[in-house]
N, C-alpha and C positions, 0 to 999 in steps of 0.2 A: 084737484087735475087730472083728470085724464090724460097721460102724455101717450101720445100718438098722432102720425101725419093728419093733415085737416085737409076738406074739399069744399073751397068756395066757391062760388059764384060772382061770375062777375059778368056784367050785363053791356054792352055795347049795340054801338049803333050800325045797323047793316050797312056794307059798303056798297054804292052805287055802281058796280062794277059789272058788264057785260063779256062773260068769257067768250070769244069766237068758238062759231059751231065747230065740234071736231078736236077742240084741246082740252087737255084737262085742266083743271084750274090751277094747278101748281106746274103746268107748263105756261101757263101763262104770266103766272108770278114772276119768273124768269125771264120774259120779256122787258126791252128795255121800255117798251108800250106801259107796262104798269109802273115801274119806278118811274116815269115820268109823271103818271098819277099821283105817286107817295109826294112826290117831292110837290106838288101843287095844290093838293088835298091837304095834306099830313106833316110838309116841311116845315122847322121852324127855322133852320139856320143850316147855310153851305158854304166850303170855305174852296179855296183855288186846288188844295190838297185832295179834293174828289168826297171829302166827308159830310156826309147829311146828318144833320140831328131830326130828328123827326117823333112825332107823336103815333104811341101806338095806336092804329085803330083795331085793332083784335086786341086788347092788352089783356095784363095778368093781372092789372090791379088799375083802380080808378082814383086812389088814392096819389099813388106818383108813379107814373112808366112814360119811359122814353127810349129810345135805341139812337146809337148814332152809327150807318152803314157806311161801309168804305162804296160809295156808288160809282164801280167802273162800266155799269148797261150801256153806257152809248160810248166806249172806247173797247170795250171784248163784246163782242156778240155772242161768244161761245159762251153759255152759262158756266158748262164744264172746265173754260179756260180762266175763269176769275179768282183772283186771291181770297182765300177763306181761311185763312187765319192769318195770326200778327206775325210769325215768320216768314210769312209770303209780301209783307206789305214793306217798300220801299222805308229806308231810313228817316228820310227827310218828312214822308207820312205820319210816319210811326213816333214824329218826336211829336208833332200837332195832337194824333190819338191820345198817346198818353194824357201831354197837356189838357185836353179836352174830359179826359175820366177823369184827374184829377180834380178838377175846377168842380163837376158833377155829383162826383162822389163826397168834395167836403161839402158842397148845398146841402146836398140830404143830409148828411150828420147834423150841421145846425139847423138844417130846418125841424129834424128829427133827433133831440138829442139823448131821450130818454127810452135804453133798449129794451126796459120793461115795456112800453107803449108800442114803439113797431119794432117792426122788422126789417132793414135794410141790407138791400145785395146788389152786387154790379157784377157784370160778366161777359163771357161770349162762350158762343157753341161753336164747334167745328161743321162746317156746310161742306167737307169734303162729298168728290162725287163716289161715294162709295156702295150707294144703291140704286137702283134702276128709277128712272124718272117715277116711273107708277108706280112702285112699292109704298103699301103705306109707312106712313110716318117720316117719310122724304122730304125734306127740308125746302120749306115754296119760297125764298129766295136764294140764289147759289150765289151770295156775297157776304165779305164778312162782317157781321155785325153783332153788338154788345146790345145786352140789357141795364136799364137802371131802373129798380122798382121798389117799392116800400110796400108791406102789409101791414095793416093798423092788427097788432095781436091781441083787440077787444073782439073784433072780426074775426080771430082765427080761432080764440077760444069759443065762441060762439057757435063757431063751426060745426057739423056734424065728423065724425070721425069717418076719414077714408079707408078704403080695402086695402089694408095691408099687403093682399096677395098681387094688389093691382102691378103687372109687372115694369112699369114706371117709375117704381120705388124701390126696386130691389138691384137697380144698378151697382151700388157700392157696397149691397148687403152681400148674405149668404148667398145670392144665385149668381155673384159675379163672378165672373171664369177669374179672373186676376186675383181677387180676394178669395177664392175657394180655393185655387193651387197651389196659389204664387206668393202668398200673402209675405212671408219673408222674405223671398226674394225682391219684391215691388220695393217692400220699406227699406233695403239693406239698400238697393239700387240709388234711390234719393237721398239716401242718408250720403253718398257719396259726392253729393253736389256740393260746391261750394258757394254755401250762401251763409251771409254776417245779420241780414235785415232779416230775414226772414228765420225765424225759431221752429224747429218742430215740434209740432202738439203731443201733448200726452194723449195716447187713448181714450176717448172718450170726452174728455177735458173742454170740447171748442161746439161740444152738441147745442141744438135749441132745445132749452127743457120740453118746454111746449109740443114739439113734432116728435124728438128723440130723432131728431137728424142733424145732420150726416151720418149715415152711416157707415162705415168700414173703410171710409175714401184718407186719404194721407193726407193732413191741413199742416198750416205755420201761421202762427202768430206775425204780425206786422209788428216786430217795435220798435215803437215812437208812434206807433197808432196813425193819426189822419196826417199828423205833420212828415212823416216818413214818404209818403203818396208825390210831395214835391222834390224827393230828390232821384235823380233817375238812375241810383245805383238801384233804388228798387223794384223801378219798372225792368232792369236788365235780370234783375234778379228773377220777377214774374215769368220775362221771358224764357230765363234758365230750367225754370220748371216746366215748363210747357217743350221746351227743345225736349228734357230729358226726357217728361212724359214721350213725345212724340219717337224716340231712339227704342225704348222698352216695347213699345204697340210695335212699330213696324218690324222690330229685330224677330218679335215673336210669332207674327202672322206671317213672316217670309220663311221661319223655320217650318210653320204650318203648311205652310204652300210646297216647300220643298226640300224636302230632309239634309239636314249639315251644308245649308244653303251657307252661303259665305256674307259677309258681313256687309246689309244694304249699302247701296250710295249716299252719297251728304248727309250723312251721319255725323252730330253733335258733336259726340263725345265718344270716340271709337276703340280708346284704350279703355275707356268704362264696360264698353258694351263686349267687348274682348274677354277681359278679366272677371265679368261677373254675370254675364248673362248667357255668354257661348258656350262657355264650359261649367255651369252649373246643371245637374243630371234633375234637379224639381223640374229647373225651367224648359228642358229640351221632353223630359217625360209627358210634360204637360202638352207640349205641341205634338208630340207624337198622340195622345190619344182624342185631340180635337183632330189632327189630320187622318187619323184612322175612320171618326166618326165619319168627316165630311166624306171619306170616299163610298161610306154604306149609305148614308142620308141625304138625300138630293136636297130636302127640304130645310135640315138641320143647313149645311153648305151654302144655298142660298142666302140667308138668316145672317150670315158672316159678314161684317164690315171690314173689308183687308185692308182698309187705309185707315190711316189714325181716324178718330172719331172722339171728342171728348167734350166737354163743360169745362171752363174753370170760371170759379169765382170767389169776387172777395164781398164777406159780407160781416155781420157785424154779430158779434155773441152776446147769450145771457148778459156778463158783465163789462161789456162793453168794448171792447177788445176786436182790432179788423183782424180778420181770419183770411187766406188765402186757401182753399182747396181745389183738387182738379179729382173729373170722374172718367173713369173707362166707360164709355156711353158706346156700350155693345148694344142696347136697349132701342136707346132713341128717346129716352125720359127728355120732358121739359125741365128748363133752368131751374124752376121752382123747386121740381120736386124732389131735385137734390139736396132740401132743406124740409122736404116734408110735408109742402105746400102743392095739394091736387088743384087745379084753376078749370070749373066747367065754366063754358063763353057763355051766356044767354043772348041773345038779340032782342034787344027792350030797350028801343029810341028814348023812352019816357024817363028811365031810371037813369040812362046814361047821360041826358041833359039836365036832370039835377046834379050830378056830380063833376058835369064838365068845368061849369066854369072855376072854378078852387083849384081842379088839375091843370086847366090851362094859365091860370096866373102863377102857379109855381112852374110852368115850361118857359113861360116867357121870362122869368127870372132868371130861371138858368140860361135863356138865349141872352139875355143884357148881360151879365158876367163873363157869357163867352165872348161876346163882340168885345165888348171893353178889352179885355187882351188878348184882342187882336186872331181872334181862333177862327172870324168868320162874319157872315154879315146875314140880317136877317132875312127872311123868305114871307112873304105878303100871299094869304091863303084866303077862303071865302071864310074864314072862321076866328083870323085874326089880323092885324097889320102890321107892317114893319114899324117901328119907333123913328 
């Protein structure tokens, strides 16, 4: 079997939403009105903390696909003012968020125990206001949300190979700025983080053999497997990875923007940034290279995501180990593409209807477990009732 990224076709039922005249679709998707529709047509569970579990109407996979969103649409009407990553979430909300993540991931691994049969992943995407609203690839909902996805590996094996030159597949590979010019600086910076549960993977050991991905991304094995996710220590380390990444990203692009810039405000690890980044010649000469190009190349400068942009994943590798990875999401790839899966969504209501009953059955079982753990109350929609 040839290893390489796969392109799968996922049918969906077209969403009956009318975008008001004069609005772009992604502008409407950020409105309180659209989030209200999300609750009533696809909502599964919500809780007082503002966390909403919902079915992905435009999903990645019809095997299993759900998301949790921190629904602040009714409280924060400015889409650019909403929390868009874990580090911006109040601690009491994050505690509930982590428990929901743990229960859903545990269910996925229980329901799909064989790593040879399924690819299991969960993770979040940065939705920072890093691009103009009208730019291609801009997030459709500017609120923190994450994904829980399962792909059938038999379907992946039968799927055609994706174009390896697809820019969305190169974010962590040879085209990545961080990997191409600051690889050792990047790795050594992460090595300085205080981690006990997350153990750095040897290069290449965490790849999915079928796709050959992820490529070039720092990755960590979760010692203790799924049981470790029941410990708050794991989630603190998961946050440490993100905080370290944000420090690296912000420090680099601050130097790109302003030569010899001072330390960014609200940095998480100031001593580490000062000793490992601000006095590192490879780091600073790469910033100069990008700065010089920005001055003379308007198109290149406009493509820069000046604020931290990332995808952070927990996935199961071929050996059944849980792996954490994080991507420098400068290009805007989908969360599945970090693992070499390109999803082509196809409007086909009949095909979706055939897959829907089994999908909904699994989503309702997840909901039952969350309700049992006092993590929210069920939502009734035209497609399902409250138990």
